[in-house]
C-alpha positions as CSV (number, residue, x, y, z in Angstrom):
1,M,111.1,88.3,76.0
2,K,114.7,89.4,76.5
3,I,115.5,91.9,79.2
4,A,118.6,93.7,80.3
5,A,119.7,94.6,83.8
6,I,122.1,97.6,83.8
7,Q,124.5,97.7,86.7
8,M,126.2,101.1,87.3
9,Q,128.5,103.0,89.6
10,S,126.9,106.4,89.3
11,G,128.5,109.7,90.5
12,L,127.4,113.3,91.1
13,D,127.4,114.5,87.5
14,P,124.2,113.8,85.6
15,D,125.8,114.3,82.2
16,A,128.6,111.9,83.0
17,N,126.1,109.3,84.3
18,L,124.1,109.7,81.1
19,A,127.2,109.3,79.0
20,A,128.0,106.0,80.8
21,L,124.4,104.8,80.1
22,V,124.3,105.6,76.3
23,P,126.6,102.8,75.1
24,L,124.9,100.3,77.4
25,L,121.5,101.0,75.9
26,A,122.9,100.7,72.4
27,E,124.5,97.3,73.3
28,A,121.2,96.2,74.9
29,K,119.4,96.8,71.6
30,G,122.2,95.2,69.7
31,Q,121.8,92.0,71.8
32,G,118.1,91.9,71.2
33,A,116.7,93.2,74.5
34,D,113.1,94.4,74.5
35,Y,113.4,96.2,77.9
36,A,116.3,97.6,79.9
37,L,116.2,98.6,83.6
38,T,118.8,100.9,85.2
39,P,119.5,101.2,89.0
40,E,118.1,103.5,91.6
41,V,119.5,107.1,91.4
42,T,120.9,106.4,87.9
43,L,121.4,110.0,86.8
44,I,122.8,111.4,90.1
45,F,124.1,109.4,93.1
46,P,123.7,111.9,95.9
47,E,124.8,111.9,99.6
48,N,122.7,114.8,100.9
49,R,120.1,117.4,100.0
50,E,122.7,120.1,99.3
51,Q,124.3,118.0,96.5
52,L,120.8,117.4,95.1
53,R,119.8,121.0,95.1
54,A,123.0,121.9,93.1
55,V,122.2,119.6,90.2
56,A,118.7,118.0,90.3
57,A,116.6,119.3,87.5
58,P,112.8,119.8,87.5
59,F,110.8,116.9,86.0
60,E,109.2,118.9,83.2
61,N,111.7,119.2,80.3
62,H,114.4,117.3,82.4
63,P,117.4,117.3,80.1
64,Q,118.8,113.9,80.8
65,L,115.3,112.2,80.9
66,A,114.6,113.8,77.5
67,A,117.8,112.3,76.2
68,V,116.8,108.9,77.5
69,G,113.4,109.2,75.7
70,R,115.2,109.9,72.5
71,L,117.4,106.8,73.0
72,A,114.4,104.6,73.8
73,K,112.9,105.8,70.5
74,E,116.1,105.3,68.6
75,H,116.5,101.8,69.8
76,A,112.8,101.0,69.7
77,M,112.8,99.4,73.1
78,F,111.4,100.0,76.6
79,V,113.8,101.8,78.9
80,Q,113.2,102.3,82.6
81,I,115.3,104.7,84.5
82,G,115.3,103.0,87.9
83,S,115.1,106.3,89.6
84,L,116.2,109.9,89.8
85,P,115.6,112.7,92.3
86,I,112.9,115.2,91.3
87,P,112.6,118.5,93.3
88,L,109.2,119.1,95.0
89,E,107.5,122.2,96.2
90,D,108.2,121.5,99.9
91,G,112.0,121.5,99.4
92,R,112.3,117.8,99.4
93,F,112.6,115.4,96.4
94,A,110.7,112.5,94.9
95,N,112.7,109.3,94.2
96,R,111.0,108.7,90.8
97,S,111.2,105.8,88.4
98,V,110.3,106.6,84.8
99,L,109.4,104.1,82.0
100,F,109.8,105.1,78.4
101,G,108.1,103.2,75.5
102,P,109.7,102.1,72.2
103,D,108.3,105.3,70.7
104,G,110.2,107.5,73.2
105,T,107.2,108.6,75.2
106,Q,106.9,108.4,79.0
107,R,104.5,105.5,79.7
108,A,104.5,105.6,83.5
109,T,106.2,107.0,86.6
110,Y,106.4,105.8,90.2
111,D,107.6,107.6,93.3
112,K,109.3,105.4,95.9
113,I,106.8,104.8,98.7
114,H,108.9,103.4,101.6
115,L,111.8,105.6,102.7
116,F,115.0,104.1,104.2
117,D,115.4,105.5,107.7
118,A,117.8,103.1,109.4
119,D,120.8,102.8,111.6
120,I,123.3,100.2,110.4
121,A,126.3,99.3,112.5
122,G,129.5,100.7,111.1
123,L,127.8,103.1,108.7
124,N,126.2,106.5,109.1
125,A,122.5,106.6,109.9
126,Y,120.3,106.8,106.8
127,R,117.4,109.3,106.9
128,E,115.8,109.3,103.4
129,S,112.8,111.1,104.9
130,A,115.0,114.2,105.6
131,T,115.6,114.5,101.9
132,Y,112.8,112.7,100.1
133,R,109.0,112.6,100.3
134,G,107.5,109.2,99.9
135,G,105.0,108.4,97.2
136,E,101.5,107.0,97.9
137,Q,100.4,105.1,94.8
138,A,101.4,101.6,93.5
139,V,101.9,101.6,89.8
140,T,101.8,99.0,87.0
141,A,102.2,99.5,83.2
142,P,101.9,97.3,80.1
143,L,105.2,96.1,78.8
144,G,104.7,94.3,75.5
145,A,103.0,91.0,76.4
146,M,103.8,91.5,80.1
147,V,102.6,93.8,82.9
148,L,105.4,95.7,84.8
149,G,105.1,96.4,88.5
150,F,107.1,99.3,90.0
151,S,109.1,99.4,93.2
152,I,112.4,100.9,94.4
153,C,115.0,99.5,96.7
154,Y,113.7,99.6,100.4
155,D,110.2,98.9,99.0
156,M,111.3,95.2,98.8
157,R,110.9,94.8,102.5
158,F,107.2,95.4,102.3
159,P,105.5,92.4,100.7
160,R,102.0,94.0,100.7
161,L,103.1,96.3,97.9
162,Y,104.2,93.3,95.8
163,N,101.0,91.5,96.5
164,S,99.1,94.6,95.4
165,L,101.1,94.7,92.2
166,A,100.5,91.1,91.4
167,N,96.8,91.3,92.0
168,A,96.7,94.3,89.6
169,G,98.1,92.0,86.9
170,A,101.9,92.5,87.3
171,N,104.0,89.5,86.3
172,L,107.4,91.3,86.0
173,I,108.4,93.4,88.9
174,A,111.2,95.9,88.7
175,V,113.4,96.6,91.8
176,P,116.0,99.2,91.0
177,A,118.3,99.7,94.0
178,A,121.3,101.2,95.7
179,F,121.7,98.7,98.5
180,T,124.3,99.0,101.3
181,V,126.9,96.3,101.4
182,P,126.0,95.0,104.9
183,T,122.3,94.8,104.1
184,G,123.0,93.4,100.7
185,Q,125.1,90.6,102.0
186,A,122.4,89.7,104.6
187,H,119.1,90.3,102.8
188,W,119.4,91.1,99.1
189,H,119.0,87.6,97.6
190,V,116.5,86.2,100.1
191,L,114.2,89.2,100.0
192,L,114.1,89.4,96.2
193,R,113.6,85.6,95.8
194,A,110.7,85.8,98.4
195,R,109.0,88.6,96.4
196,A,109.2,86.5,93.2
197,I,107.9,83.3,94.9
198,E,105.0,84.9,96.7
199,T,103.7,86.7,93.6
200,G,104.6,84.1,91.0
201,S,106.3,86.8,89.0
202,Y,109.6,87.5,87.4
203,V,111.7,90.0,89.3
204,I,114.4,92.2,87.8
205,A,116.6,94.1,90.3
206,S,119.2,96.5,88.7
207,A,121.7,97.7,91.3
208,Q,124.4,100.3,91.9
209,C,127.8,98.8,92.7
210,G,131.2,99.6,94.1
211,L,132.8,102.7,95.6
212,H,131.0,105.9,94.5
213,E,132.3,109.4,94.1
214,D,130.7,110.5,97.4
215,G,132.4,107.7,99.4
216,R,129.5,105.3,99.7
217,R,129.8,101.6,98.7
218,T,126.9,99.7,97.2
219,Y,126.4,96.0,96.9
220,G,125.8,95.3,93.2
221,H,124.6,91.8,92.4
222,S,121.8,92.8,90.0
223,L,119.4,89.9,89.8
224,V,116.8,88.3,87.6
225,I,114.6,85.7,89.3
226,D,111.9,83.5,87.9
227,P,108.5,83.0,89.4
228,W,109.7,79.8,91.2
229,G,112.4,81.7,92.9
230,T,115.2,80.5,90.7
231,V,118.0,83.0,90.2
232,L,118.5,83.3,86.4
233,L,121.1,86.1,86.6
234,D,123.5,87.4,89.3
235,A,125.7,90.2,87.9
236,G,128.2,90.1,90.7
237,E,130.0,93.4,91.7
238,A,131.1,95.0,88.4
239,P,129.3,97.6,86.3
240,G,128.0,96.4,83.1
241,L,125.1,95.0,81.0
242,Y,123.5,91.6,81.8
243,F,120.7,89.7,80.1
244,A,118.0,87.2,80.8
245,D,115.3,85.6,78.7
246,L,111.8,85.4,80.2
247,D,109.3,82.7,79.4
248,L,105.7,83.9,79.8
249,D,104.5,80.2,80.0
250,R,106.6,79.8,83.1
251,I,104.4,82.4,85.0
252,A,101.2,80.4,84.2
253,E,102.9,77.2,85.1
254,V,104.1,78.3,88.5
255,R,100.9,80.1,89.4
256,S,98.8,77.0,88.5
257,K,101.0,74.8,90.7
258,I,100.8,77.1,93.8
259,P,97.9,79.6,93.2
260,V,98.7,81.9,96.1
261,L,97.1,84.9,94.5
262,A,93.8,83.0,94.1
263,H,94.1,81.9,97.8
264,R,94.6,85.4,99.1
265,K,92.3,86.3,102.1
266,S,91.4,89.6,103.7
267,I,92.7,89.6,107.2
268,Q,91.9,92.1,109.9
269,D,94.8,93.6,111.8
270,V,95.4,92.4,115.4
271,V,93.8,94.7,117.9
């Protein structure tokens, strides 16, 4: 199975971001990809709730999502929008990932569970919970011969989610992200390799990169990692389209060598 990681430098205009995505999906199909993943906040890269309120569209009949569905059907491939902000009734937003099938229909959605509330030296404090409401449900979906597990960015720091996905059958896990540069330099590769190793799964992490319209910088380095933890692809720091070939037999091989999923035990929390 050939997959494509799309690395972007999204801005504040959803239509401009969609326009940047259109030729990348066409090229992905032209290069034989069966599945393409975009980064977190693909269709609008916001800094605050006010920016989101100005442009974020409701989920039903969302114009840019509808266009992506048509592109997935045109190219007869799976397309996953890593995430986009969706307005909720309480005034906050869901950070939602959406998978389209080769027929253009929505196959699954996932709302980011873990919200990034952190203070990083040299940067403004991040308070995603002031703008977003976290999801509550882990999600998997069929992806051809594979099973896709969903996660978004900060989720990668919570291995229990990935263990749950693998135990539900996931063997390819998507991690769209918009990682800060300091945390990316320190943690990006090691966390993603750990998630692949501990689940015996492929991991694809499509990332935002560079200096964005709102002044934020993101780390880039979209990755594809095999179940042994080997990095098959590192996209570096430039926007673009990057490919990797997945071998389903590799999953069975690694899981038979070190059957961590079969060895999983229920452990009571310390009291």
